[in-house]
SETORLO-596984 format. One record per residue (C-alpha): residue number from 1; residue in one letter; x, y, z. Coordinates in Angstrom, 3 decimals, m for minus. Each point is the difference from the previous one (the first is absolute). Example, Ala and Ser with C-alpha at 12.3 -4.5 7.8 and 13.67 -1.06 7.14 Angstrom:
2
+------+------+----------+----------+----------+
! resi ! resn !        u !        v !        w !
+------+------+----------+----------+----------+
!    1 !    a !   12.300 !   m4.500 !    7.800 !
!    2 !    s !    1.370 !    3.440 !   m0.660 !
+------+------+----------+----------+----------+
# end
This chain:
447
+------+------+----------+----------+----------+
! resi ! resn !        u !        v !        w !
+------+------+----------+----------+----------+
!    1 !    m ! m151.086 !  m44.662 ! m117.010 !
!    2 !    l !    0.108 !   m1.090 !    3.627 !
!    3 !    a !    2.725 !   m2.559 !   m0.712 !
!    4 !    d !    2.501 !    2.275 !   m1.750 !
!    5 !    k !    2.385 !   m0.549 !    2.924 !
!    6 !    i !    0.879 !   m3.227 !    1.768 !
!    7 !    l !    1.386 !   m1.068 !    3.352 !
!    8 !    v !    2.708 !   m2.666 !    0.098 !
!    9 !    f !    0.689 !   m2.357 !    2.917 !
!   10 !    r !    3.718 !    0.428 !    0.551 !
!   11 !    n !    2.173 !   m0.563 !    3.069 !
!   12 !    g !   m3.023 !   m0.924 !    2.109 !
!   13 !    k !   m2.114 !    3.064 !   m0.747 !
!   14 !    w !   m2.165 !    1.498 !   m2.695 !
!   15 !    t !    1.764 !    2.847 !   m1.778 !
!   16 !    a !   m0.799 !    2.153 !   m3.010 !
!   17 !    g !    1.020 !   m2.033 !   m3.023 !
!   18 !    g !   m0.513 !    2.671 !   m2.635 !
!   19 !    a !   m2.256 !   m0.108 !   m3.019 !
!   20 !    a !   m2.184 !   m3.047 !   m0.505 !
!   21 !    a !    0.974 !   m2.215 !   m2.908 !
!   22 !    r !   m1.925 !    0.656 !   m3.198 !
!   23 !    n !    0.501 !   m3.363 !   m1.682 !
!   24 !    l !   m1.541 !   m2.258 !    2.642 !
!   25 !    t !   m3.280 !   m1.839 !   m0.497 !
!   26 !    g !   m2.906 !    1.899 !    1.553 !
!   27 !    l !   m3.490 !   m0.914 !    1.191 !
!   28 !    a !   m1.586 !    1.009 !   m3.303 !
!   29 !    t !    1.954 !   m2.755 !   m1.763 !
!   30 !    v !   m0.584 !   m2.925 !    2.367 !
!   31 !    r !   m3.369 !    0.653 !    1.617 !
!   32 !    w !   m2.055 !   m1.913 !   m2.572 !
!   33 !    y !    2.321 !   m2.950 !   m0.448 !
!   34 !    y !   m2.087 !   m3.198 !   m0.146 !
!   35 !    a !    1.513 !   m1.447 !    3.164 !
!   36 !    n !   m0.576 !    3.272 !    1.839 !
!   37 !    q !   m3.676 !   m0.024 !   m1.016 !
!   38 !    i !   m0.247 !   m3.476 !    1.527 !
!   39 !    g !    1.499 !    1.465 !    3.185 !
!   40 !    y !   m2.595 !    2.786 !    0.073 !
!   41 !    a !   m2.749 !   m2.615 !   m0.419 !
!   42 !    r !    1.445 !   m2.010 !    2.902 !
!   43 !    v !   m0.051 !    3.067 !    2.258 !
!   44 !    a !   m3.589 !    0.741 !   m0.970 !
!   45 !    m !   m1.025 !   m3.610 !    0.707 !
!   46 !    c !    1.535 !    0.160 !    3.492 !
!   47 !    i !   m1.782 !    3.271 !    0.811 !
!   48 !    l !   m3.324 !   m1.381 !   m1.222 !
!   49 !    a !    0.537 !   m3.185 !    2.016 !
!   50 !    a !    0.494 !    2.088 !    3.155 !
!   51 !    f !   m3.548 !    1.335 !   m0.379 !
!   52 !    l !   m1.493 !   m3.460 !   m0.607 !
!   53 !    t !    1.537 !   m2.125 !    2.755 !
!   54 !    a !   m3.058 !    0.422 !    2.270 !
!   55 !    r !   m2.654 !    0.214 !   m2.713 !
!   56 !    i !    1.029 !   m2.546 !   m2.653 !
!   57 !    p !    2.924 !   m1.950 !    1.467 !
!   58 !    w !    0.230 !   m2.507 !   m2.858 !
!   59 !    l !    0.367 !    2.817 !   m2.526 !
!   60 !    a !    2.564 !    1.760 !    2.201 !
!   61 !    a !    2.014 !   m3.242 !    0.192 !
!   62 !    a !   m0.249 !   m0.461 !   m3.768 !
!   63 !    l !    1.273 !    3.559 !   m0.592 !
!   64 !    l !    2.953 !   m0.465 !    2.351 !
!   65 !    l !    0.858 !   m3.370 !   m1.534 !
!   66 !    g !   m0.357 !    1.490 !   m3.477 !
!   67 !    s !    2.393 !    2.784 !    0.928 !
!   68 !    t !    2.493 !   m2.595 !    1.204 !
!   69 !    l !   m0.293 !   m2.083 !   m3.178 !
!   70 !    l !    0.511 !    3.096 !   m2.169 !
!   71 !    d !    3.314 !    0.417 !    1.795 !
!   72 !    w !    0.978 !   m3.205 !   m1.783 !
!   73 !    i !   m0.287 !    1.512 !   m3.470 !
!   74 !    d !    1.003 !    3.665 !    0.195 !
!   75 !    g !    3.711 !   m0.791 !    0.080 !
!   76 !    p !   m0.003 !   m2.323 !   m3.048 !
!   77 !    i !   m2.111 !    2.534 !   m1.917 !
!   78 !    a !    2.407 !    2.825 !    0.851 !
!   79 !    r !    2.983 !   m2.061 !   m1.163 !
!   80 !    r !   m1.662 !   m1.266 !   m3.173 !
!   81 !    t !   m1.100 !    3.517 !   m1.049 !
!   82 !    n !    3.299 !    1.592 !    1.096 !
!   83 !    q !   m1.914 !    2.179 !    2.466 !
!   84 !    c !    1.783 !   m0.712 !    3.263 !
!   85 !    s !    0.135 !    3.095 !    2.205 !
!   86 !    i !    0.828 !    0.935 !    3.563 !
!   87 !    l !   m3.375 !    1.770 !    0.213 !
!   88 !    g !   m1.678 !   m3.276 !   m0.920 !
!   89 !    s !    1.940 !   m1.783 !    2.719 !
!   90 !    g !   m1.202 !    2.609 !    2.493 !
!   91 !    v !   m3.636 !   m0.412 !   m1.053 !
!   92 !    d !    0.417 !   m3.780 !    0.199 !
!   93 !    w !    1.347 !    0.132 !    3.551 !
!   94 !    f !   m2.659 !    2.514 !    1.037 !
!   95 !    a !   m2.718 !   m2.373 !   m1.227 !
!   96 !    d !    1.644 !   m2.864 !    1.923 !
!   97 !    m !    0.104 !    2.034 !    3.220 !
!   98 !    l !   m3.578 !    1.178 !   m0.424 !
!   99 !    a !   m1.241 !   m3.567 !   m0.472 !
!  100 !    q !    1.882 !   m1.061 !    3.137 !
!  101 !    i !   m1.429 !    2.814 !    2.090 !
!  102 !    v !   m3.592 !   m0.552 !   m1.169 !
!  103 !    a !    0.134 !   m3.791 !    0.517 !
!  104 !    m !    1.653 !    0.203 !    3.400 !
!  105 !    a !   m2.367 !    2.701 !    1.257 !
!  106 !    w !   m2.899 !   m2.161 !   m1.172 !
!  107 !    w !    1.331 !   m3.051 !    1.849 !
!  108 !    v !    0.563 !    1.965 !    3.230 !
!  109 !    s !   m3.555 !    1.385 !   m0.173 !
!  110 !    i !   m1.287 !   m3.600 !    0.083 !
!  111 !    q !    2.519 !   m1.464 !    2.463 !
!  112 !    p !    1.560 !    2.763 !    2.155 !
!  113 !    a !    2.035 !   m2.570 !    1.947 !
!  114 !    v !    2.280 !   m0.599 !   m3.009 !
!  115 !    l !    1.140 !    3.652 !   m0.042 !
!  116 !    p !    3.555 !   m0.641 !    1.358 !
!  117 !    w !    0.653 !   m2.699 !   m2.610 !
!  118 !    i !   m1.562 !    2.101 !   m2.724 !
!  119 !    a !    2.230 !    2.917 !    0.991 !
!  120 !    i !    3.110 !   m2.193 !   m0.340 !
!  121 !    a !   m1.070 !   m1.442 !   m3.355 !
!  122 !    t !   m1.002 !    3.374 !   m1.410 !
!  123 !    g !    3.186 !    1.575 !    1.320 !
!  124 !    i !    2.087 !   m2.584 !   m1.860 !
!  125 !    e !   m1.935 !    0.598 !   m3.207 !
!  126 !    l !    0.120 !    3.799 !    0.198 !
!  127 !    c !    3.694 !   m0.025 !    0.906 !
!  128 !    n !    0.680 !   m2.192 !   m3.016 !
!  129 !    c !   m1.975 !    2.333 !   m2.282 !
!  130 !    v !    1.622 !    3.205 !    1.242 !
!  131 !    f !    3.625 !   m1.139 !   m0.080 !
!  132 !    d !   m0.338 !   m1.992 !   m3.210 !
!  133 !    f !   m1.404 !    3.030 !   m1.808 !
!  134 !    a !    2.625 !    2.278 !    1.578 !
!  135 !    t !    2.650 !   m2.285 !   m1.498 !
!  136 !    t !   m1.786 !   m0.072 !   m3.352 !
!  137 !    a !   m0.068 !    3.804 !   m0.129 !
!  138 !    t !    3.812 !    0.166 !    0.182 !
!  139 !    g !    0.241 !   m1.851 !   m3.306 !
!  140 !    r !    2.521 !   m2.431 !    1.552 !
!  141 !    y !   m1.711 !   m3.206 !    1.053 !
!  142 !    p !    1.991 !   m2.829 !    1.690 !
!  143 !    q !   m0.079 !   m3.346 !   m1.796 !
!  144 !    l !   m1.154 !   m2.827 !    2.233 !
!  145 !    p !    2.807 !   m2.581 !   m0.077 !
!  146 !    t !   m0.261 !   m3.754 !    0.037 !
!  147 !    f !    0.670 !   m0.714 !    3.657 !
!  148 !    h !    2.761 !   m2.470 !    0.703 !
!  149 !    s !   m0.112 !   m2.723 !    2.605 !
!  150 !    g !    1.693 !    2.230 !    2.575 !
!  151 !    a !   m2.653 !    2.712 !   m0.211 !
!  152 !    h !   m2.037 !    0.853 !    3.088 !
!  153 !    p !   m3.049 !   m2.320 !    0.292 !
!  154 !    f !   m2.214 !    3.072 !    0.332 !
!  155 !    f !    0.415 !    0.615 !   m3.745 !
!  156 !    a !   m0.783 !   m3.589 !   m1.015 !
!  157 !    i !   m3.604 !    0.985 !   m0.789 !
!  158 !    l !    1.280 !    2.319 !   m2.743 !
!  159 !    e !    1.918 !   m2.831 !   m1.632 !
!  160 !    w !   m3.137 !   m2.159 !    0.064 !
!  161 !    s !   m2.452 !    2.617 !   m1.184 !
!  162 !    m !    1.911 !    2.551 !   m2.136 !
!  163 !    p !    3.582 !   m1.037 !   m0.865 !
!  164 !    g !    1.738 !    2.773 !   m1.933 !
!  165 !    g !   m3.076 !    2.209 !    0.450 !
!  166 !    a !   m2.395 !   m2.112 !   m2.136 !
!  167 !    y !   m2.955 !   m1.728 !    1.662 !
!  168 !    t !   m0.206 !   m3.797 !   m0.085 !
!  169 !    a !   m3.333 !   m1.840 !   m0.050 !
!  170 !    f !    0.406 !   m0.379 !    3.765 !
!  171 !    g !    0.606 !    3.736 !    0.354 !
!  172 !    n !   m3.068 !    0.833 !   m2.067 !
!  173 !    a !   m2.079 !   m2.340 !    2.164 !
!  174 !    l !    1.139 !    1.797 !    3.160 !
!  175 !    w !   m0.609 !    3.387 !   m1.619 !
!  176 !    l !   m3.610 !   m0.963 !   m0.756 !
!  177 !    a !   m0.616 !   m1.858 !    3.271 !
!  178 !    y !    0.525 !    3.099 !    2.147 !
!  179 !    p !   m2.854 !    2.195 !   m1.367 !
!  180 !    l !   m2.275 !   m3.040 !   m0.273 !
!  181 !    c !    0.631 !   m0.813 !    3.672 !
!  182 !    v !   m0.747 !    3.582 !    1.111 !
!  183 !    l !   m3.135 !    0.246 !   m2.128 !
!  184 !    a !   m1.229 !   m3.390 !    1.263 !
!  185 !    f !    0.087 !    1.284 !    3.582 !
!  186 !    c !   m1.626 !    3.273 !   m1.113 !
!  187 !    l !   m2.867 !   m2.025 !   m1.501 !
!  188 !    q !   m0.065 !   m2.083 !    3.203 !
!  189 !    l !    0.975 !   m3.187 !   m1.850 !
!  190 !    e !    2.008 !   m1.222 !    2.967 !
!  191 !    k !    0.884 !   m3.481 !   m1.302 !
!  192 !    a !    1.329 !    1.328 !   m3.309 !
!  193 !    g !    1.961 !    2.666 !    1.843 !
!  194 !    l !    1.610 !   m2.539 !    2.326 !
!  195 !    v !    0.987 !   m2.231 !   m2.936 !
!  196 !    l !    1.746 !    2.959 !   m1.656 !
!  197 !    l !    1.597 !    1.289 !    3.208 !
!  198 !    a !    3.252 !   m1.988 !   m0.351 !
!  199 !    p !    0.813 !    1.075 !   m3.588 !
!  200 !    a !   m1.025 !    3.560 !    0.931 !
!  201 !    a !    2.531 !   m0.080 !    2.850 !
!  202 !    l !    2.673 !   m1.240 !   m2.433 !
!  203 !    y !   m0.867 !    2.926 !   m2.265 !
!  204 !    l !    0.577 !    2.449 !    2.867 !
!  205 !    w !    3.325 !   m1.697 !    0.663 !
!  206 !    c !    0.863 !    0.526 !   m3.675 !
!  207 !    e !   m0.978 !    3.691 !    0.181 !
!  208 !    l !    2.022 !    0.503 !    3.179 !
!  209 !    a !    3.061 !   m1.712 !   m1.526 !
!  210 !    w !   m0.325 !    2.119 !   m3.138 !
!  211 !    t !   m0.227 !    3.190 !    2.071 !
!  212 !    a !    3.109 !   m1.060 !    1.931 !
!  213 !    f !    1.816 !   m0.629 !   m3.294 !
!  214 !    i !   m0.956 !    3.484 !   m1.262 !
!  215 !    l !    1.176 !    1.668 !    3.216 !
!  216 !    i !    3.260 !   m1.981 !    0.140 !
!  217 !    n !    0.773 !    1.201 !   m3.530 !
!  218 !    w !   m1.241 !    3.540 !    0.647 !
!  219 !    s !    1.989 !    2.802 !   m1.646 !
!  220 !    e !   m0.411 !    3.778 !   m0.161 !
!  221 !    p !    2.268 !    2.991 !   m0.672 !
!  222 !    p !    3.100 !   m0.228 !    2.210 !
!  223 !    r !    0.554 !    2.113 !    3.106 !
!  224 !    e !    3.158 !    1.619 !   m1.326 !
!  225 !    t !   m0.458 !    3.247 !    1.845 !
!  226 !    s !    2.024 !    2.722 !   m1.670 !
!  227 !    l !    3.019 !    1.024 !    2.012 !
!  228 !    y !    0.086 !    3.165 !   m2.064 !
!  229 !    d !   m2.687 !    1.550 !   m2.180 !
!  230 !    d !    0.533 !    3.355 !   m1.656 !
!  231 !    g !   m3.454 !    0.109 !   m1.556 !
!  232 !    s !   m1.180 !    0.088 !   m3.602 !
!  233 !    e !    2.637 !    0.446 !   m2.736 !
!  234 !    a !    2.835 !   m0.842 !    2.372 !
!  235 !    f !    1.494 !   m3.014 !    1.791 !
!  236 !    r !   m1.102 !   m2.471 !    2.586 !
!  237 !    h !    1.951 !   m2.731 !    1.723 !
!  238 !    c !   m1.851 !   m3.340 !   m0.204 !
!  239 !    g !    2.211 !   m2.285 !    2.066 !
!  240 !    v !    3.077 !   m2.178 !   m0.536 !
!  241 !    l !    0.371 !   m3.016 !   m2.291 !
!  242 !    s !    0.326 !   m3.520 !    1.387 !
!  243 !    d !    3.143 !   m2.080 !   m0.444 !
!  244 !    p !   m1.440 !   m2.262 !   m2.752 !
!  245 !    v !   m0.955 !    3.052 !   m2.090 !
!  246 !    r !    3.449 !    1.513 !    0.529 !
!  247 !    d !    1.582 !   m3.218 !   m1.268 !
!  248 !    l !   m2.287 !    0.095 !   m3.048 !
!  249 !    l !    0.904 !    3.593 !   m0.891 !
!  250 !    l !    3.721 !   m0.600 !    0.501 !
!  251 !    s !   m0.136 !   m3.067 !   m2.236 !
!  252 !    v !   m1.792 !    1.876 !   m2.786 !
!  253 !    t !    2.285 !    3.029 !    0.373 !
!  254 !    q !    3.159 !   m2.105 !   m0.330 !
!  255 !    s !   m1.442 !   m1.745 !   m3.054 !
!  256 !    a !   m0.943 !    3.325 !   m1.679 !
!  257 !    l !    3.352 !    1.677 !    0.685 !
!  258 !    a !    1.854 !   m3.045 !   m1.282 !
!  259 !    r !   m2.061 !    0.022 !   m3.208 !
!  260 !    l !    0.671 !    3.711 !   m0.655 !
!  261 !    g !    3.396 !    0.117 !    1.674 !
!  262 !    a !    1.998 !    1.928 !   m2.617 !
!  263 !    a !   m2.631 !    2.718 !   m0.512 !
!  264 !    c !   m0.559 !    0.384 !    3.754 !
!  265 !    a !    3.742 !    0.312 !    0.599 !
!  266 !    s !    0.252 !    2.671 !   m2.682 !
!  267 !    n !   m2.849 !    2.028 !    1.496 !
!  268 !    k !    1.492 !   m0.287 !    3.460 !
!  269 !    e !    3.393 !    1.172 !   m1.247 !
!  270 !    q !   m1.615 !    3.056 !   m1.619 !
!  271 !    g !   m1.951 !    0.826 !    3.161 !
!  272 !    k !   m3.395 !   m0.497 !   m1.657 !
!  273 !    i !   m3.120 !   m0.921 !    1.932 !
!  274 !    y !   m1.383 !   m2.992 !   m1.880 !
!  275 !    w !   m2.937 !   m2.341 !    0.306 !
!  276 !    i !   m0.885 !   m3.427 !   m1.347 !
!  277 !    n !   m3.522 !   m0.875 !   m1.136 !
!  278 !    i !   m0.465 !   m3.667 !    0.855 !
!  279 !    w !   m3.609 !    0.149 !   m1.207 !
!  280 !    q !   m2.183 !    2.806 !   m1.320 !
!  281 !    r !   m3.655 !   m0.223 !   m0.987 !
!  282 !    s !    0.348 !    2.513 !   m2.822 !
!  283 !    g !    3.050 !   m1.785 !   m1.403 !
!  284 !    s !    0.158 !   m3.331 !   m1.773 !
!  285 !    g !   m1.794 !   m1.696 !    2.887 !
!  286 !    e !    2.888 !   m2.424 !    0.480 !
!  287 !    k !    2.038 !   m0.225 !    3.172 !
!  288 !    m !    3.782 !   m0.077 !    0.050 !
!  289 !    p !    1.064 !   m3.673 !    0.160 !
!  290 !    l !    1.367 !    0.177 !    3.527 !
!  291 !    d !    0.216 !   m2.478 !    2.831 !
!  292 !    r !   m3.238 !   m0.068 !    2.075 !
!  293 !    v !   m1.671 !    2.667 !   m2.157 !
!  294 !    a !   m3.365 !   m1.834 !    0.072 !
!  295 !    e !    0.115 !   m0.028 !    3.806 !
!  296 !    l !    0.887 !    3.711 !   m0.056 !
!  297 !    d !   m2.941 !    0.778 !   m2.284 !
!  298 !    a !   m2.478 !   m1.785 !    2.274 !
!  299 !    w !    1.366 !    1.826 !    3.060 !
!  300 !    a !   m0.180 !    3.415 !   m1.733 !
!  301 !    r !   m3.612 !   m0.550 !   m1.068 !
!  302 !    d !   m1.026 !   m1.065 !    3.488 !
!  303 !    l !    1.740 !    3.080 !    1.460 !
!  304 !    v !   m1.929 !    2.309 !   m2.336 !
!  305 !    d !   m3.283 !   m1.767 !    0.806 !
!  306 !    r !    0.579 !    0.631 !    3.710 !
!  307 !    h !    1.326 !    3.552 !   m0.053 !
!  308 !    y !   m2.173 !    1.433 !   m2.797 !
!  309 !    s !   m3.248 !   m1.760 !    0.855 !
!  310 !    g !   m3.011 !    2.064 !   m1.109 !
!  311 !    e !    2.076 !    2.555 !   m1.932 !
!  312 !    d !   m0.792 !   m1.248 !   m3.515 !
!  313 !    a !    3.705 !   m0.565 !   m0.662 !
!  314 !    e !    2.020 !   m2.787 !   m1.589 !
!  315 !    l !    3.596 !   m1.158 !   m0.060 !
!  316 !    d !    1.920 !    1.679 !   m2.832 !
!  317 !    g !    3.566 !   m1.179 !    0.496 !
!  318 !    y !    2.869 !   m0.812 !    2.326 !
!  319 !    g !    3.760 !    0.064 !   m0.032 !
!  320 !    l !    3.161 !    1.460 !    1.504 !
!  321 !    i !    1.398 !    3.520 !    0.299 !
!  322 !    v !    3.594 !    0.744 !    0.903 !
!  323 !    n !    1.395 !    3.366 !    1.112 !
!  324 !    p !    3.785 !   m0.533 !   m0.105 !
!  325 !    v !    2.529 !    1.930 !    2.048 !
!  326 !    g !    0.921 !    3.207 !   m1.834 !
!  327 !    s !   m3.309 !    0.388 !   m1.844 !
!  328 !    c !   m1.664 !    3.298 !   m0.831 !
!  329 !    a !   m3.389 !    0.981 !    1.409 !
!  330 !    q !   m3.031 !   m0.803 !   m2.117 !
!  331 !    e !   m2.340 !    2.660 !   m1.294 !
!  332 !    w !   m3.126 !    0.528 !    2.070 !
!  333 !    h !   m2.649 !   m2.134 !   m1.673 !
!  334 !    i !   m3.109 !   m2.094 !    0.386 !
!  335 !    d !   m0.135 !   m3.485 !   m1.482 !
!  336 !    y !   m1.830 !    0.275 !   m3.317 !
!  337 !    t !   m3.326 !    1.484 !    1.183 !
!  338 !    r !   m1.973 !    0.691 !    3.151 !
!  339 !    d !   m1.545 !   m3.435 !   m0.490 !
!  340 !    y !    3.257 !   m1.708 !    0.988 !
!  341 !    s !    1.215 !   m1.216 !    3.385 !
!  342 !    t !    3.064 !   m1.975 !    1.070 !
!  343 !    m !    1.038 !   m2.134 !    2.937 !
!  344 !    f !    3.722 !    0.200 !    0.762 !
!  345 !    i !    1.985 !   m2.581 !    1.961 !
!  346 !    p !    3.522 !    1.184 !    0.855 !
!  347 !    m !    2.428 !   m2.935 !   m0.016 !
!  348 !    s !    2.631 !    2.304 !    1.465 !
!  349 !    e !   m0.548 !    2.671 !    2.622 !
!  350 !    l !   m1.452 !    3.356 !   m1.071 !
!  351 !    t !    2.355 !    2.545 !    1.597 !
!  352 !    p !    0.330 !    3.812 !   m0.138 !
!  353 !    e !    2.615 !   m0.564 !   m2.728 !
!  354 !    n !   m2.146 !   m2.110 !   m2.381 !
!  355 !    a !   m3.611 !    0.634 !    0.985 !
!  356 !    l !   m3.199 !    0.541 !   m1.935 !
!  357 !    q !   m1.401 !    3.524 !    0.071 !
!  358 !    y !   m3.639 !    0.839 !   m0.529 !
!  359 !    v !   m2.300 !    3.007 !    0.075 !
!  360 !    v !   m3.094 !    0.639 !    2.085 !
!  361 !    l !   m2.306 !    2.799 !   m1.185 !
!  362 !    p !   m3.015 !    1.628 !    1.711 !
!  363 !    t !   m2.154 !   m1.027 !   m2.979 !
!  364 !    p !    0.751 !   m2.279 !   m2.977 !
!  365 !    e !    1.773 !    1.730 !   m2.880 !
!  366 !    d !   m2.050 !   m0.511 !   m3.165 !
!  367 !    s !    1.996 !    2.145 !   m2.437 !
!  368 !    i !    3.002 !   m2.302 !   m0.507 !
!  369 !    e !    0.610 !   m0.190 !   m3.739 !
!  370 !    n !    3.083 !   m2.233 !   m0.056 !
!  371 !    p !   m0.075 !   m2.677 !    2.705 !
!  372 !    d !    3.665 !   m0.884 !   m0.717 !
!  373 !    r !    1.235 !    3.462 !    1.024 !
!  374 !    v !   m2.134 !    1.777 !    2.580 !
!  375 !    d !    0.878 !    3.695 !    0.468 !
!  376 !    l !    0.004 !    0.112 !    3.777 !
!  377 !    h !    1.125 !    3.643 !    0.049 !
!  378 !    a !   m3.106 !    1.039 !   m1.949 !
!  379 !    i !   m2.222 !   m2.038 !    2.322 !
!  380 !    a !    1.627 !    1.593 !    3.060 !
!  381 !    r !   m0.659 !    3.489 !   m1.351 !
!  382 !    s !   m3.726 !   m0.685 !   m0.452 !
!  383 !    a !   m0.784 !   m2.243 !    3.009 !
!  384 !    e !   m0.613 !    1.112 !    3.567 !
!  385 !    w !    2.869 !   m2.247 !    1.027 !
!  386 !    v !    2.047 !   m2.945 !   m1.257 !
!  387 !    s !    1.527 !   m2.623 !    2.281 !
!  388 !    v !    2.968 !   m1.937 !   m1.364 !
!  389 !    r !    0.596 !   m3.108 !    2.076 !
!  390 !    q !    2.644 !   m2.666 !    0.062 !
!  391 !    l !   m0.848 !   m3.637 !    0.593 !
!  392 !    l !    2.401 !   m2.060 !    2.098 !
!  393 !    a !   m0.771 !   m3.622 !    0.797 !
!  394 !    p !    1.725 !   m3.258 !    0.959 !
!  395 !    e !    0.454 !   m2.704 !   m2.602 !
!  396 !    w !   m2.971 !   m2.223 !   m0.824 !
!  397 !    s !   m2.565 !    2.645 !    0.940 !
!  398 !    l !   m3.188 !    0.000 !   m2.080 !
!  399 !    l !   m0.630 !    3.578 !   m1.149 !
!  400 !    r !   m3.043 !    1.087 !   m1.978 !
!  401 !    m !    0.275 !    3.120 !   m2.142 !
!  402 !    d !   m3.523 !    1.167 !   m0.721 !
!  403 !    f !   m1.494 !    0.941 !   m3.364 !
!  404 !    g !    1.433 !    3.188 !   m1.489 !
!  405 !    a !    2.843 !    0.508 !    2.489 !
!  406 !    i !    2.724 !    2.439 !   m1.112 !
!  407 !    h !    3.348 !   m1.585 !    0.870 !
!  408 !    r !    3.606 !   m0.651 !   m1.005 !
!  409 !    g !    3.065 !   m1.988 !    0.955 !
!  410 !    i !    2.716 !    2.253 !    1.412 !
!  411 !    a !    3.660 !   m0.071 !   m0.970 !
!  412 !    n !    1.600 !   m2.927 !    1.804 !
!  413 !    t !    2.893 !    1.352 !    2.075 !
!  414 !    g !    0.037 !   m2.959 !    2.368 !
!  415 !    s !    2.191 !   m3.054 !    0.280 !
!  416 !    h !   m2.336 !   m2.568 !   m1.582 !
!  417 !    d !   m2.300 !   m0.293 !   m3.005 !
!  418 !    r !   m3.683 !    0.463 !    0.705 !
!  419 !    n !   m1.776 !   m3.110 !   m1.307 !
!  420 !    m !   m3.779 !   m0.169 !    0.007 !
!  421 !    f !   m2.637 !   m2.336 !   m1.293 !
!  422 !    w !   m3.094 !    1.743 !   m1.352 !
!  423 !    i !   m3.548 !   m1.080 !   m0.781 !
!  424 !    s !   m2.026 !    2.406 !   m2.136 !
!  425 !    v !   m3.778 !    0.311 !   m0.023 !
!  426 !    k !   m2.268 !    1.937 !   m2.321 !
!  427 !    k !   m3.662 !    0.917 !    0.011 !
!  428 !    r !   m1.966 !   m2.218 !   m2.343 !
!  429 !    g !   m0.366 !    1.588 !   m3.418 !
!  430 !    a !    3.181 !    2.078 !    0.250 !
!  431 !    l !    2.105 !   m0.356 !   m3.158 !
!  432 !    l !    3.751 !   m0.064 !    0.498 !
!  433 !    p !    2.874 !   m0.291 !   m2.479 !
!  434 !    p !    2.099 !   m3.162 !   m0.190 !
!  435 !    e !    3.518 !    0.211 !    1.382 !
!  436 !    p !    3.284 !   m1.743 !   m0.833 !
!  437 !    t !    1.305 !   m2.633 !    2.359 !
!  438 !    l !    2.828 !    2.234 !    1.224 !
!  439 !    q !   m0.392 !    3.768 !    0.481 !
!  440 !    t !    2.275 !    2.669 !    1.380 !
!  441 !    f !   m0.132 !    3.537 !    1.270 !
!  442 !    a !    2.903 !    2.420 !   m0.203 !
!  443 !    a !   m0.256 !    3.654 !    0.920 !
!  444 !    p !    0.306 !    2.382 !   m2.968 !
!  445 !    v !    3.450 !    1.427 !   m0.551 !
!  446 !    v !    0.176 !    3.720 !    0.809 !
!  447 !    s !    2.480 !    1.875 !   m2.213 !
+------+------+----------+----------+----------+
# end
């Protein structure tokens, strides 16, 4: 299919995002939703009206007004039948824009002198349609608040007409007055048009205020340009954490280490690399009862949403990993399967004495039988080349290890323990085994 691959908007540019998700809702599912059929009818009515403005103006006006009134019912029908869809929202906005264009072109053809005012009014309407739908398509729509007394007077019209996002009777009256005013002038009913001119102007004020609200609350993937990007199946540096997030992670870390103090001390004394699962999807589903763990969970989910947007991935777990002084090197491994990725946040500096090592290959290695112990010597004998790299980074860096990366923690010969927070992500549908709260790694004893 043409859409087997997708592009993802990341760091201010469109980049290859990998395979398109297979479990998303496609056109075949939503195209005949009842509300969407109403949208198609509205579009058809606007097109037909465009052909009739000069021949049968009353019928053209009736079709445009009918299209507007149908806009009143498609939303309630979609909600009542559980058939809301982003496609339907797009069709709805397209019908709105088409009705605006047809009506305004009709009015200008009768009274060319109003063109500058028509251009302003139509510009406001089209701007509202475009940016409102662009926000809808993100799946994250800002909730219109109840404006307090100190709010800017410009937004007062929203409080009068649609507080909290729901139209009042006054708001509905303005919404209907605008197309009636335009159509009255199109039919050369000057007196009726002049009577409706004031509420129509209030409607445009409402649309302009709503557009301003949407733009003020605009959000899109962050411009966290990678300082370092080693490509697929390797590492990229995604920036540095802010002070509030550092405080959050330190608070949770102290709480977790205090809760498991004796076991952590024992592992450290034995030189074992150990990690703590604060929460794991494939486990019991319960989080460790730690201070600020709910705040941590919300932050981790938001981080995954931002850095794995469009990759059909979901948060799988998060916790701490400690590489104490005197530890042995881990086996080369990948985490579970090639459908697994991790973001690491070093809370102490990654140095040449305690770093992460990872492998970059000319092509992905598909013949790994045991992901817990990757035979790098065998891979090196069969590949054109193998690059073993060592990752050094200052504390509080945000490091993304891509899906399927071969890596390990080296033996810590430095002067301080290497403490890292990790956030694990898996492709949707990947099945992973549950893990105990506390895990360790110790190199096998060689006799």
